[in-house]
C-alpha positions, 0 to 999 in steps of 0.5 A: 500499499502506498503512503502517497496522498494527493489533493486537487483544486482549480484556479479560474482567472477572474480579472488580469492577475486575480484568480479564484482558487476552488479547493476540493472538499467543502473549503470556501474559495479564495481570491488571489492577486498580485500587487500593483502594478501587475494586479490590483492587490485584491487578495494575497499573492502566491508568495504570501500564501507560501509564507502563510502556509509555512507559518500555519503549518509550524503553528499547528505542529507546535500546538499538536506537540504541546497537546500531545503532552496534555498541555493547554497553551492557549491561543498561538500567534505567529508573526511572519516576515518574508524577504524577497531576493533576486537570483543570479538571473535577476528573477524574484524569489522568496529568499527566506521566511522568519516565523515568531510563534508566541504561546499564550502561556508561561513556559513553566506551566507547560509539561514536557515543553523541551520535548515538544519544542525539540520535535515540532518542526520535524512534523511540519510538512510545508516547512520541511518541504520548502527548506531545501529552497530557502531558509525558514527561521523559527523562534518560539516565545511564551506569554512573557516573551521568554525565548523558548526556541531560537 
């Protein structure tokens, strides 16, 4: 039996560089667009979606790892900074993503925190998939701003 999984969706051009993504299952459609001058900035562009995917996957993986040890960390917040660079052919590329995740609990209230922090990134499908193309830097802080991982 194969471990290969797949999903499908469609993109429909709406106007210039705006596309409506119609996902499978019952997920609502999402409008994407390029910033001006190409598009009208009426939705996130693919680079923003990629960075959002990285941050969302990391946050979900951390939440799963913390809950695995019966923790209730409260809501997580992630701040994402993405930098764009040009390659040797002067083509624009995602140069890297910095993700700072804040847990809404003090560190000393979380059981097995070191184990959860040590493993959560390995289970993030998106981050581990894109890291061969650009760096993803992750910092985790607790509610008091204490750095748990950098």
